[in-house]
All heavy atoms as TSV, in Angstrom:
chain	resi	resn	atom	element	x	y	z
A	1	MET	N	N	-194.141	77.480	43.749
A	1	MET	CA	C	-195.565	77.675	43.668
A	1	MET	C	C	-195.993	78.611	44.789
A	1	MET	O	O	-195.491	78.533	45.897
A	1	MET	CB	C	-196.296	76.335	43.784
A	1	MET	CG	C	-197.790	76.505	43.754
A	1	MET	SD	S	-198.678	74.989	44.091
A	1	MET	CE	C	-198.872	74.386	42.460
A	2	MET	N	N	-196.939	79.483	44.461
A	2	MET	CA	C	-197.442	80.444	45.434
A	2	MET	C	C	-198.909	80.124	45.712
A	2	MET	O	O	-199.656	79.781	44.793
A	2	MET	CB	C	-197.317	81.842	44.841
A	2	MET	CG	C	-197.593	82.931	45.810
A	2	MET	SD	S	-196.817	84.430	45.191
A	2	MET	CE	C	-198.215	85.414	44.859
A	3	HIS	N	N	-199.312	80.208	46.957
A	3	HIS	CA	C	-200.689	79.905	47.331
A	3	HIS	C	C	-201.259	81.086	48.098
A	3	HIS	O	O	-200.638	81.593	49.025
A	3	HIS	CB	C	-200.737	78.652	48.195
A	3	HIS	CG	C	-202.110	78.301	48.634
A	3	HIS	ND1	N	-202.976	77.579	47.837
A	3	HIS	CD2	C	-202.791	78.581	49.766
A	3	HIS	CE1	C	-204.119	77.432	48.482
A	3	HIS	NE2	N	-204.026	78.029	49.649
A	4	PHE	N	N	-202.440	81.547	47.684
A	4	PHE	CA	C	-203.139	82.613	48.389
A	4	PHE	C	C	-204.623	82.503	48.085
A	4	PHE	O	O	-205.021	81.862	47.115
A	4	PHE	CB	C	-202.598	83.999	48.019
A	4	PHE	CG	C	-202.633	84.290	46.538
A	4	PHE	CD1	C	-203.738	84.883	45.952
A	4	PHE	CD2	C	-201.561	83.969	45.729
A	4	PHE	CE1	C	-203.767	85.141	44.592
A	4	PHE	CE2	C	-201.583	84.230	44.373
A	4	PHE	CZ	C	-202.694	84.817	43.801
A	5	ASN	N	N	-205.439	83.125	48.912
A	5	ASN	CA	C	-206.885	83.134	48.701
A	5	ASN	C	C	-207.258	84.396	47.946
A	5	ASN	O	O	-207.098	85.498	48.459
A	5	ASN	CB	C	-207.628	83.076	50.038
A	5	ASN	CG	C	-207.454	81.746	50.720
A	5	ASN	OD1	O	-207.412	80.715	50.066
A	5	ASN	ND2	N	-207.338	81.758	52.033
A	6	ALA	N	N	-207.747	84.223	46.734
A	6	ALA	CA	C	-208.090	85.362	45.892
A	6	ALA	C	C	-209.565	85.706	46.038
A	6	ALA	O	O	-210.420	84.831	46.109
A	6	ALA	CB	C	-207.769	85.069	44.440
A	7	LYS	N	N	-209.829	86.995	46.096
A	7	LYS	CA	C	-211.207	87.487	46.125
A	7	LYS	C	C	-211.684	87.736	44.702
A	7	LYS	O	O	-212.808	87.412	44.350
A	7	LYS	CB	C	-211.263	88.777	46.947
A	7	LYS	CG	C	-212.633	89.351	47.126
A	7	LYS	CD	C	-212.582	90.569	48.024
A	7	LYS	CE	C	-213.975	91.159	48.213
A	7	LYS	NZ	N	-213.929	92.333	49.080
A	8	THR	N	N	-210.818	88.310	43.881
A	8	THR	CA	C	-211.138	88.548	42.472
A	8	THR	C	C	-209.915	88.244	41.625
A	8	THR	O	O	-208.788	88.254	42.110
A	8	THR	CB	C	-211.554	90.014	42.205
A	8	THR	OG1	O	-210.473	90.873	42.530
A	8	THR	CG2	C	-212.777	90.407	43.010
A	9	ALA	N	N	-210.162	87.993	40.350
A	9	ALA	CA	C	-209.072	87.778	39.395
A	9	ALA	C	C	-209.445	88.468	38.093
A	9	ALA	O	O	-210.600	88.434	37.674
A	9	ALA	CB	C	-208.846	86.299	39.151
A	10	THR	N	N	-208.469	89.108	37.482
A	10	THR	CA	C	-208.665	89.785	36.208
A	10	THR	C	C	-207.552	89.356	35.275
A	10	THR	O	O	-206.385	89.311	35.673
A	10	THR	CB	C	-208.613	91.317	36.394
A	10	THR	OG1	O	-209.566	91.695	37.386
A	10	THR	CG2	C	-208.917	92.041	35.106
A	11	VAL	N	N	-207.910	89.034	34.046
A	11	VAL	CA	C	-206.918	88.651	33.047
A	11	VAL	C	C	-207.052	89.604	31.868
A	11	VAL	O	O	-208.148	89.819	31.355
A	11	VAL	CB	C	-207.119	87.198	32.572
A	11	VAL	CG1	C	-206.085	86.825	31.525
A	11	VAL	CG2	C	-207.076	86.232	33.735
A	12	ASN	N	N	-205.934	90.198	31.469
A	12	ASN	CA	C	-205.902	91.103	30.327
A	12	ASN	C	C	-204.820	90.662	29.354
A	12	ASN	O	O	-203.775	90.161	29.773
A	12	ASN	CB	C	-205.598	92.541	30.775
A	12	ASN	CG	C	-206.705	93.117	31.619
A	12	ASN	OD1	O	-207.843	93.193	31.187
A	12	ASN	ND2	N	-206.374	93.509	32.832
A	13	CYS	N	N	-205.079	90.875	28.081
A	13	CYS	CA	C	-204.071	90.616	27.056
A	13	CYS	C	C	-203.419	91.943	26.705
A	13	CYS	O	O	-204.075	92.860	26.208
A	13	CYS	CB	C	-204.715	89.988	25.827
A	13	CYS	SG	S	-203.507	89.589	24.554
A	14	ILE	N	N	-202.133	92.053	26.996
A	14	ILE	CA	C	-201.377	93.273	26.717
A	14	ILE	C	C	-200.182	92.891	25.858
A	14	ILE	O	O	-199.341	92.100	26.279
A	14	ILE	CB	C	-200.915	93.964	28.021
A	14	ILE	CG1	C	-202.132	94.300	28.891
A	14	ILE	CG2	C	-200.089	95.203	27.718
A	14	ILE	CD1	C	-201.796	94.805	30.283
A	15	ASP	N	N	-200.139	93.437	24.673
A	15	ASP	CA	C	-199.061	93.146	23.721
A	15	ASP	C	C	-198.863	91.645	23.508
A	15	ASP	O	O	-197.743	91.143	23.441
A	15	ASP	CB	C	-197.745	93.788	24.173
A	15	ASP	CG	C	-197.821	95.298	24.191
A	15	ASP	OD1	O	-198.536	95.869	23.340
A	15	ASP	OD2	O	-197.166	95.918	25.058
A	16	GLY	N	N	-199.981	90.905	23.455
A	16	GLY	CA	C	-199.910	89.474	23.197
A	16	GLY	C	C	-199.579	88.625	24.403
A	16	GLY	O	O	-199.460	87.405	24.286
A	17	GLU	N	N	-199.420	89.227	25.570
A	17	GLU	CA	C	-199.131	88.482	26.799
A	17	GLU	C	C	-200.344	88.538	27.716
A	17	GLU	O	O	-201.051	89.545	27.764
A	17	GLU	CB	C	-197.938	89.085	27.542
A	17	GLU	CG	C	-196.640	89.017	26.801
A	17	GLU	CD	C	-195.511	89.668	27.592
A	17	GLU	OE1	O	-195.743	90.672	28.286
A	17	GLU	OE2	O	-194.401	89.153	27.501
A	18	LEU	N	N	-200.578	87.449	28.444
A	18	LEU	CA	C	-201.668	87.445	29.414
A	18	LEU	C	C	-201.157	87.933	30.763
A	18	LEU	O	O	-200.254	87.341	31.360
A	18	LEU	CB	C	-202.258	86.039	29.566
A	18	LEU	CG	C	-203.096	85.551	28.394
A	18	LEU	CD1	C	-203.621	84.154	28.670
A	18	LEU	CD2	C	-204.239	86.491	28.098
A	19	HIS	N	N	-201.725	89.031	31.211
A	19	HIS	CA	C	-201.400	89.611	32.512
A	19	HIS	C	C	-202.532	89.247	33.474
A	19	HIS	O	O	-203.696	89.527	33.193
A	19	HIS	CB	C	-201.264	91.125	32.411
A	19	HIS	CG	C	-200.082	91.557	31.612
A	19	HIS	ND1	N	-199.021	92.215	32.181
A	19	HIS	CD2	C	-199.772	91.400	30.306
A	19	HIS	CE1	C	-198.115	92.458	31.251
A	19	HIS	NE2	N	-198.552	91.973	30.098
A	20	VAL	N	N	-202.189	88.620	34.578
A	20	VAL	CA	C	-203.168	88.169	35.557
A	20	VAL	C	C	-203.016	89.014	36.817
A	20	VAL	O	O	-201.906	89.198	37.318
A	20	VAL	CB	C	-202.958	86.673	35.908
A	20	VAL	CG1	C	-204.045	86.185	36.835
A	20	VAL	CG2	C	-202.916	85.830	34.646
A	21	GLU	N	N	-204.141	89.512	37.292
A	21	GLU	CA	C	-204.132	90.340	38.503
A	21	GLU	C	C	-205.126	89.749	39.494
A	21	GLU	O	O	-206.289	89.528	39.161
A	21	GLU	CB	C	-204.538	91.766	38.144
A	21	GLU	CG	C	-204.548	92.709	39.311
A	21	GLU	CD	C	-204.957	94.107	38.863
A	21	GLU	OE1	O	-204.239	94.690	38.020
A	21	GLU	OE2	O	-205.985	94.585	39.337
A	22	PHE	N	N	-204.661	89.465	40.689
A	22	PHE	CA	C	-205.504	88.929	41.746
A	22	PHE	C	C	-205.597	89.943	42.868
A	22	PHE	O	O	-204.621	90.635	43.160
A	22	PHE	CB	C	-204.909	87.642	42.340
A	22	PHE	CG	C	-204.799	86.519	41.354
A	22	PHE	CD1	C	-203.620	86.263	40.682
A	22	PHE	CD2	C	-205.882	85.694	41.109
A	22	PHE	CE1	C	-203.503	85.221	39.786
A	22	PHE	CE2	C	-205.782	84.646	40.209
A	22	PHE	CZ	C	-204.600	84.405	39.548
A	23	LEU	N	N	-206.753	90.011	43.494
A	23	LEU	CA	C	-206.920	90.778	44.721
A	23	LEU	C	C	-207.222	89.755	45.802
A	23	LEU	O	O	-208.186	88.983	45.696
A	23	LEU	CB	C	-208.066	91.780	44.593
A	23	LEU	CG	C	-208.316	92.654	45.808
A	23	LEU	CD1	C	-207.089	93.540	46.092
A	23	LEU	CD2	C	-209.541	93.521	45.595
A	24	THR	N	N	-206.375	89.704	46.830
A	24	THR	CA	C	-206.548	88.702	47.877
A	24	THR	C	C	-207.645	89.118	48.837
A	24	THR	O	O	-208.072	90.270	48.863
A	24	THR	CB	C	-205.241	88.480	48.664
A	24	THR	OG1	O	-204.982	89.638	49.464
A	24	THR	CG2	C	-204.079	88.189	47.741
A	25	VAL	N	N	-208.101	88.167	49.638
A	25	VAL	CA	C	-209.132	88.458	50.630
A	25	VAL	C	C	-208.619	89.440	51.680
A	25	VAL	O	O	-209.401	90.089	52.357
A	25	VAL	CB	C	-209.664	87.169	51.294
A	25	VAL	CG1	C	-210.424	86.326	50.296
A	25	VAL	CG2	C	-208.559	86.373	51.946
A	26	LYS	N	N	-207.310	89.574	51.799
A	26	LYS	CA	C	-206.717	90.537	52.736
A	26	LYS	C	C	-206.464	91.897	52.088
A	26	LYS	O	O	-205.904	92.787	52.698
A	26	LYS	CB	C	-205.407	89.989	53.299
A	26	LYS	CG	C	-205.612	88.766	54.176
A	26	LYS	CD	C	-204.313	88.292	54.767
A	26	LYS	CE	C	-204.537	87.076	55.647
A	26	LYS	NZ	N	-203.293	86.609	56.243
A	27	GLY	N	N	-206.866	92.036	50.795
A	27	GLY	CA	C	-206.748	93.322	50.125
A	27	GLY	C	C	-205.430	93.575	49.417
A	27	GLY	O	O	-205.200	94.673	48.916
A	28	LYS	N	N	-204.555	92.586	49.354
A	28	LYS	CA	C	-203.288	92.757	48.649
A	28	LYS	C	C	-203.463	92.431	47.175
A	28	LYS	O	O	-204.269	91.586	46.803
A	28	LYS	CB	C	-202.210	91.857	49.251
A	28	LYS	CG	C	-201.856	92.223	50.667
A	28	LYS	CD	C	-200.752	91.357	51.205
A	28	LYS	CE	C	-200.418	91.770	52.626
A	28	LYS	NZ	N	-199.322	91.000	53.167
A	29	GLN	N	N	-202.693	93.106	46.340
A	29	GLN	CA	C	-202.751	92.889	44.906
A	29	GLN	C	C	-201.555	92.048	44.472
A	29	GLN	O	O	-200.416	92.344	44.820
A	29	GLN	CB	C	-202.731	94.226	44.181
A	29	GLN	CG	C	-202.947	94.125	42.703
A	29	GLN	CD	C	-203.044	95.498	42.059
A	29	GLN	OE1	O	-203.131	96.508	42.733
A	29	GLN	NE2	N	-203.012	95.522	40.752
A	30	VAL	N	N	-201.825	90.993	43.712
A	30	VAL	CA	C	-200.782	90.105	43.197
A	30	VAL	C	C	-200.921	90.094	41.675
A	30	VAL	O	O	-202.002	89.845	41.159
A	30	VAL	CB	C	-200.930	88.671	43.744
A	30	VAL	CG1	C	-199.857	87.759	43.194
A	30	VAL	CG2	C	-200.920	88.667	45.269
A	31	THR	N	N	-199.841	90.395	40.972
A	31	THR	CA	C	-199.898	90.413	39.514
A	31	THR	C	C	-198.843	89.476	38.945
A	31	THR	O	O	-197.832	89.191	39.586
A	31	THR	CB	C	-199.663	91.833	38.957
A	31	THR	OG1	O	-198.411	92.302	39.409
A	31	THR	CG2	C	-200.746	92.779	39.405
A	32	GLY	N	N	-199.097	89.019	37.737
A	32	GLY	CA	C	-198.133	88.150	37.078
A	32	GLY	C	C	-198.381	88.139	35.584
A	32	GLY	O	O	-199.452	88.521	35.109
A	33	VAL	N	N	-197.381	87.722	34.845
A	33	VAL	CA	C	-197.480	87.566	33.400
A	33	VAL	C	C	-197.253	86.092	33.103
A	33	VAL	O	O	-196.262	85.509	33.533
A	33	VAL	CB	C	-196.429	88.433	32.661
A	33	VAL	CG1	C	-196.511	88.217	31.163
A	33	VAL	CG2	C	-196.606	89.900	33.012
A	34	LEU	N	N	-198.193	85.494	32.366
A	34	LEU	CA	C	-198.068	84.078	32.039
A	34	LEU	C	C	-197.063	83.886	30.918
A	34	LEU	O	O	-197.002	84.665	29.968
A	34	LEU	CB	C	-199.417	83.508	31.625
A	34	LEU	CG	C	-200.497	83.528	32.707
A	34	LEU	CD1	C	-201.795	82.978	32.156
A	34	LEU	CD2	C	-200.068	82.735	33.919
A	35	ALA	N	N	-196.280	82.841	31.037
A	35	ALA	CA	C	-195.278	82.518	30.017
A	35	ALA	C	C	-195.976	82.161	28.713
A	35	ALA	O	O	-197.140	81.754	28.698
A	35	ALA	CB	C	-194.408	81.351	30.490
A	36	ASP	N	N	-195.258	82.310	27.602
A	36	ASP	CA	C	-195.809	81.947	26.297
A	36	ASP	C	C	-196.313	80.512	26.328
A	36	ASP	O	O	-195.627	79.607	26.815
A	36	ASP	CB	C	-194.739	82.075	25.206
A	36	ASP	CG	C	-194.452	83.517	24.848
A	36	ASP	OD1	O	-195.283	84.387	25.168
A	36	ASP	OD2	O	-193.401	83.777	24.248
A	37	GLY	N	N	-197.514	80.308	25.841
A	37	GLY	CA	C	-198.085	78.973	25.789
A	37	GLY	C	C	-198.800	78.539	27.052
A	37	GLY	O	O	-199.496	77.534	27.057
A	38	ALA	N	N	-198.641	79.279	28.143
A	38	ALA	CA	C	-199.263	78.896	29.405
A	38	ALA	C	C	-200.681	79.447	29.533
A	38	ALA	O	O	-201.457	78.973	30.351
A	38	ALA	CB	C	-198.421	79.379	30.582
A	39	GLY	N	N	-201.019	80.427	28.708
A	39	GLY	CA	C	-202.318	81.083	28.824
A	39	GLY	C	C	-203.492	80.156	28.610
A	39	GLY	O	O	-204.450	80.154	29.380
A	40	GLU	N	N	-203.432	79.352	27.561
A	40	GLU	CA	C	-204.549	78.451	27.266
A	40	GLU	C	C	-204.742	77.439	28.383
A	40	GLU	O	O	-205.864	77.178	28.813
A	40	GLU	CB	C	-204.309	77.732	25.940
A	40	GLU	CG	C	-205.490	76.893	25.504
A	40	GLU	CD	C	-205.297	76.275	24.124
A	40	GLU	OE1	O	-204.314	76.602	23.428
A	40	GLU	OE2	O	-206.139	75.450	23.760
A	41	GLN	N	N	-203.651	76.883	28.899
A	41	GLN	CA	C	-203.756	75.912	29.988
A	41	GLN	C	C	-204.306	76.574	31.246
A	41	GLN	O	O	-205.143	76.010	31.948
A	41	GLN	CB	C	-202.400	75.277	30.286
A	41	GLN	CG	C	-202.464	74.200	31.345
A	41	GLN	CD	C	-203.347	73.028	30.933
A	41	GLN	OE1	O	-203.216	72.513	29.841
A	41	GLN	NE2	N	-204.257	72.631	31.800
A	42	PHE	N	N	-203.860	77.794	31.535
A	42	PHE	CA	C	-204.348	78.534	32.703
A	42	PHE	C	C	-205.860	78.736	32.603
A	42	PHE	O	O	-206.599	78.463	33.547
A	42	PHE	CB	C	-203.628	79.878	32.814
A	42	PHE	CG	C	-204.184	80.769	33.894
A	42	PHE	CD1	C	-203.859	80.553	35.219
A	42	PHE	CD2	C	-205.025	81.824	33.575
A	42	PHE	CE1	C	-204.370	81.373	36.214
A	42	PHE	CE2	C	-205.545	82.644	34.554
A	42	PHE	CZ	C	-205.214	82.425	35.883
A	43	LEU	N	N	-206.320	79.214	31.440
A	43	LEU	CA	C	-207.748	79.473	31.277
A	43	LEU	C	C	-208.561	78.181	31.322
A	43	LEU	O	O	-209.658	78.151	31.886
A	43	LEU	CB	C	-207.990	80.237	29.976
A	43	LEU	CG	C	-207.382	81.649	29.952
A	43	LEU	CD1	C	-207.564	82.272	28.582
A	43	LEU	CD2	C	-207.967	82.522	31.033
A	44	ASN	N	N	-208.033	77.089	30.781
A	44	ASN	CA	C	-208.708	75.793	30.872
A	44	ASN	C	C	-208.812	75.332	32.323
A	44	ASN	O	O	-209.850	74.813	32.746
A	44	ASN	CB	C	-207.976	74.732	30.051
A	44	ASN	CG	C	-208.197	74.896	28.564
A	44	ASN	OD1	O	-209.165	75.501	28.130
A	44	ASN	ND2	N	-207.270	74.368	27.777
A	45	ASP	N	N	-207.735	75.517	33.091
A	45	ASP	CA	C	-207.748	75.129	34.503
A	45	ASP	C	C	-208.778	75.937	35.288
A	45	ASP	O	O	-209.482	75.405	36.145
A	45	ASP	CB	C	-206.363	75.300	35.126
A	45	ASP	CG	C	-205.359	74.291	34.610
A	45	ASP	OD1	O	-205.773	73.298	33.979
A	45	ASP	OD2	O	-204.147	74.509	34.823
A	46	VAL	N	N	-208.860	77.244	34.997
A	46	VAL	CA	C	-209.836	78.094	35.680
A	46	VAL	C	C	-211.252	77.636	35.334
A	46	VAL	O	O	-212.096	77.481	36.216
A	46	VAL	CB	C	-209.638	79.584	35.315
A	46	VAL	CG1	C	-210.804	80.426	35.810
A	46	VAL	CG2	C	-208.328	80.103	35.884
A	47	GLU	N	N	-211.500	77.380	34.055
A	47	GLU	CA	C	-212.828	76.930	33.642
A	47	GLU	C	C	-213.198	75.615	34.321
A	47	GLU	O	O	-214.311	75.458	34.840
A	47	GLU	CB	C	-212.878	76.762	32.129
A	47	GLU	CG	C	-214.245	76.319	31.626
A	47	GLU	CD	C	-214.275	76.105	30.131
A	47	GLU	OE1	O	-213.220	75.803	29.533
A	47	GLU	OE2	O	-215.370	76.229	29.570
A	48	ASP	N	N	-212.269	74.663	34.362
A	48	ASP	CA	C	-212.524	73.370	35.012
A	48	ASP	C	C	-212.842	73.547	36.489
A	48	ASP	O	O	-213.755	72.911	37.025
A	48	ASP	CB	C	-211.329	72.435	34.845
A	48	ASP	CG	C	-211.143	71.953	33.416
A	48	ASP	OD1	O	-212.078	72.118	32.593
A	48	ASP	OD2	O	-210.053	71.426	33.123
A	49	ALA	N	N	-212.090	74.415	37.152
A	49	ALA	CA	C	-212.292	74.635	38.588
A	49	ALA	C	C	-213.654	75.279	38.858
A	49	ALA	O	O	-214.351	74.896	39.811
A	49	ALA	CB	C	-211.173	75.500	39.156
A	50	VAL	N	N	-214.040	76.238	38.031
A	50	VAL	CA	C	-215.335	76.894	38.213
A	50	VAL	C	C	-216.471	75.899	37.991
A	50	VAL	O	O	-217.434	75.851	38.768
A	50	VAL	CB	C	-215.471	78.121	37.275
A	50	VAL	CG1	C	-216.898	78.638	37.242
A	50	VAL	CG2	C	-214.513	79.218	37.716
A	51	LEU	N	N	-216.370	75.075	36.946
A	51	LEU	CA	C	-217.401	74.072	36.699
A	51	LEU	C	C	-217.489	73.066	37.838
A	51	LEU	O	O	-218.580	72.653	38.248
A	51	LEU	CB	C	-217.133	73.359	35.374
A	51	LEU	CG	C	-217.332	74.212	34.119
A	51	LEU	CD1	C	-216.855	73.449	32.885
A	51	LEU	CD2	C	-218.779	74.637	33.975
A	52	GLU	N	N	-216.342	72.671	38.379
A	52	GLU	CA	C	-216.321	71.734	39.502
A	52	GLU	C	C	-216.974	72.358	40.733
A	52	GLU	O	O	-217.738	71.709	41.452
A	52	GLU	CB	C	-214.871	71.346	39.807
A	52	GLU	CG	C	-214.736	70.272	40.849
A	52	GLU	CD	C	-213.289	69.846	41.039
A	52	GLU	OE1	O	-212.565	69.717	40.037
A	52	GLU	OE2	O	-212.899	69.653	42.200
A	53	GLN	N	N	-216.700	73.642	40.964
A	53	GLN	CA	C	-217.291	74.332	42.109
A	53	GLN	C	C	-218.811	74.445	41.938
A	53	GLN	O	O	-219.565	74.210	42.880
A	53	GLN	CB	C	-216.680	75.721	42.264
A	53	GLN	CG	C	-217.189	76.463	43.478
A	53	GLN	CD	C	-216.635	77.858	43.567
A	53	GLN	OE1	O	-216.517	78.545	42.556
A	53	GLN	NE2	N	-216.283	78.283	44.760
A	54	GLN	N	N	-219.261	74.780	40.732
A	54	GLN	CA	C	-220.700	74.876	40.476
A	54	GLN	C	C	-221.373	73.523	40.693
A	54	GLN	O	O	-222.459	73.447	41.260
A	54	GLN	CB	C	-220.958	75.371	39.051
A	54	GLN	CG	C	-220.651	76.830	38.861
A	54	GLN	CD	C	-220.775	77.269	37.410
A	54	GLN	OE1	O	-220.795	76.445	36.504
A	54	GLN	NE2	N	-220.830	78.564	37.196
A	55	HIS	N	N	-220.720	72.457	40.246
A	55	HIS	CA	C	-221.271	71.119	40.430
A	55	HIS	C	C	-221.402	70.792	41.919
A	55	HIS	O	O	-222.403	70.223	42.356
A	55	HIS	CB	C	-220.402	70.085	39.724
A	55	HIS	CG	C	-220.855	68.682	39.927
A	55	HIS	ND1	N	-222.004	68.180	39.367
A	55	HIS	CD2	C	-220.326	67.672	40.662
A	55	HIS	CE1	C	-222.163	66.922	39.748
A	55	HIS	NE2	N	-221.153	66.589	40.518
A	56	ALA	N	N	-220.404	71.161	42.700
A	56	ALA	CA	C	-220.438	70.899	44.140
A	56	ALA	C	C	-221.584	71.662	44.799
A	56	ALA	O	O	-222.252	71.136	45.699
A	56	ALA	CB	C	-219.104	71.276	44.777
A	57	HIS	N	N	-221.835	72.890	44.349
A	57	HIS	CA	C	-222.928	73.681	44.917
A	57	HIS	C	C	-224.288	73.129	44.488
A	57	HIS	O	O	-225.241	73.160	45.255
A	57	HIS	CB	C	-222.821	75.150	44.482
A	57	HIS	CG	C	-221.736	75.894	45.177
A	57	HIS	ND1	N	-221.929	76.571	46.357
A	57	HIS	CD2	C	-220.433	76.072	44.863
A	57	HIS	CE1	C	-220.798	77.124	46.751
A	57	HIS	NE2	N	-219.865	76.843	45.855
A	58	ASP	N	N	-224.380	72.629	43.257
A	58	ASP	CA	C	-225.645	72.154	42.711
A	58	ASP	C	C	-226.044	70.775	43.240
A	58	ASP	O	O	-227.200	70.397	43.156
A	58	ASP	CB	C	-225.588	72.083	41.180
A	58	ASP	CG	C	-225.534	73.465	40.552
A	58	ASP	OD1	O	-225.840	74.448	41.255
A	58	ASP	OD2	O	-225.171	73.559	39.372
A	59	ARG	N	N	-225.092	70.033	43.776
A	59	ARG	CA	C	-225.374	68.669	44.220
A	59	ARG	C	C	-226.493	68.602	45.235
A	59	ARG	O	O	-227.302	67.702	45.221
A	59	ARG	CB	C	-224.118	68.037	44.810
A	59	ARG	CG	C	-223.712	66.815	44.064
A	59	ARG	CD	C	-222.577	66.156	44.715
A	59	ARG	NE	N	-221.448	67.076	44.724
A	59	ARG	CZ	C	-220.233	66.766	45.068
A	59	ARG	NH1	N	-219.971	65.569	45.463
A	59	ARG	NH2	N	-219.262	67.638	45.044
A	60	GLY	N	N	-226.545	69.593	46.128
A	60	GLY	CA	C	-227.572	69.581	47.166
A	60	GLY	C	C	-228.824	70.339	46.774
A	60	GLY	O	O	-229.735	70.485	47.579
A	61	ALA	N	N	-228.909	70.825	45.542
A	61	ALA	CA	C	-230.059	71.617	45.129
A	61	ALA	C	C	-231.312	70.747	45.030
A	61	ALA	O	O	-231.251	69.616	44.580
A	61	ALA	CB	C	-229.781	72.273	43.776
A	62	ALA	N	N	-232.424	71.303	45.460
A	62	ALA	CA	C	-233.693	70.589	45.407
A	62	ALA	C	C	-234.297	70.718	44.019
A	62	ALA	O	O	-234.190	71.749	43.377
A	62	ALA	CB	C	-234.650	71.168	46.446
A	63	GLY	N	N	-234.923	69.666	43.578
A	63	GLY	CA	C	-235.601	69.689	42.284
A	63	GLY	C	C	-237.071	70.013	42.465
A	63	GLY	O	O	-237.567	70.139	43.598
A	64	PRO	N	N	-237.795	70.126	41.367
A	64	PRO	CA	C	-239.224	70.465	41.443
A	64	PRO	C	C	-240.046	69.380	42.142
A	64	PRO	O	O	-241.157	69.635	42.584
A	64	PRO	CB	C	-239.630	70.608	39.975
A	64	PRO	CG	C	-238.585	69.917	39.189
A	64	PRO	CD	C	-237.334	69.952	39.999
A	65	TRP	N	N	-239.494	68.170	42.275
A	65	TRP	CA	C	-240.204	67.073	42.932
A	65	TRP	C	C	-240.095	67.152	44.448
A	65	TRP	O	O	-240.754	66.427	45.155
A	65	TRP	CB	C	-239.620	65.747	42.450
A	65	TRP	CG	C	-238.122	65.703	42.677
A	65	TRP	CD1	C	-237.496	65.323	43.812
A	65	TRP	CD2	C	-237.115	66.129	41.774
A	65	TRP	NE1	N	-236.134	65.476	43.670
A	65	TRP	CE2	C	-235.866	65.966	42.429
A	65	TRP	CE3	C	-237.114	66.629	40.493
A	65	TRP	CZ2	C	-234.650	66.294	41.833
A	65	TRP	CZ3	C	-235.912	66.944	39.906
A	65	TRP	CH2	C	-234.699	66.770	40.561
A	66	ASP	N	N	-239.274	68.066	44.973
A	66	ASP	CA	C	-239.076	68.193	46.425
A	66	ASP	C	C	-240.124	69.142	47.000
A	66	ASP	O	O	-240.067	70.343	46.752
A	66	ASP	CB	C	-237.662	68.716	46.684
A	66	ASP	CG	C	-237.322	68.796	48.165
A	66	ASP	OD1	O	-238.226	68.539	49.002
A	66	ASP	OD2	O	-236.177	69.115	48.486
A	67	PRO	N	N	-241.087	68.630	47.783
A	67	PRO	CA	C	-242.137	69.500	48.299
A	67	PRO	C	C	-241.643	70.546	49.304
A	67	PRO	O	O	-242.305	71.536	49.553
A	67	PRO	CB	C	-243.121	68.521	48.969
A	67	PRO	CG	C	-242.307	67.323	49.266
A	67	PRO	CD	C	-241.217	67.261	48.233
A	68	GLY	N	N	-240.443	70.359	49.837
A	68	GLY	CA	C	-239.917	71.297	50.814
A	68	GLY	C	C	-239.027	72.377	50.224
A	68	GLY	O	O	-238.466	73.194	50.928
A	69	ARG	N	N	-238.941	72.428	48.899
A	69	ARG	CA	C	-238.044	73.395	48.266
A	69	ARG	C	C	-238.614	74.802	48.366
A	69	ARG	O	O	-239.817	74.994	48.551
A	69	ARG	CB	C	-237.817	73.029	46.804
A	69	ARG	CG	C	-238.984	73.361	45.905
A	69	ARG	CD	C	-238.726	72.886	44.474
A	69	ARG	NE	N	-239.664	73.422	43.535
A	69	ARG	CZ	C	-240.929	73.085	43.408
A	69	ARG	NH1	N	-241.432	72.175	44.235
A	69	ARG	NH2	N	-241.697	73.631	42.509
A	70	ALA	N	N	-237.736	75.773	48.231
A	70	ALA	CA	C	-238.163	77.172	48.248
A	70	ALA	C	C	-238.908	77.483	46.962
A	70	ALA	O	O	-238.559	76.974	45.890
A	70	ALA	CB	C	-236.950	78.087	48.390
A	71	ALA	N	N	-239.894	78.336	47.054
A	71	ALA	CA	C	-240.697	78.685	45.864
A	71	ALA	C	C	-239.959	79.669	44.986
A	71	ALA	O	O	-239.132	80.402	45.351
A	71	ALA	CB	C	-242.017	79.261	46.275
């Protein structure tokens, strides 16, 4: 398993294969091709992680009932 901090990620379908390209926060490019059948699981994992991150950010959000919220 490889671990790095990605700044951006791009996924392209080339000849039926999913090619994943990451740009790290240090500016290095990391590319890979997902094995057959791994694409759907990869995309599901990414979607789950993004939703979890959004939920974590939204937890502290003020609602319209909060008089101190930003207008």
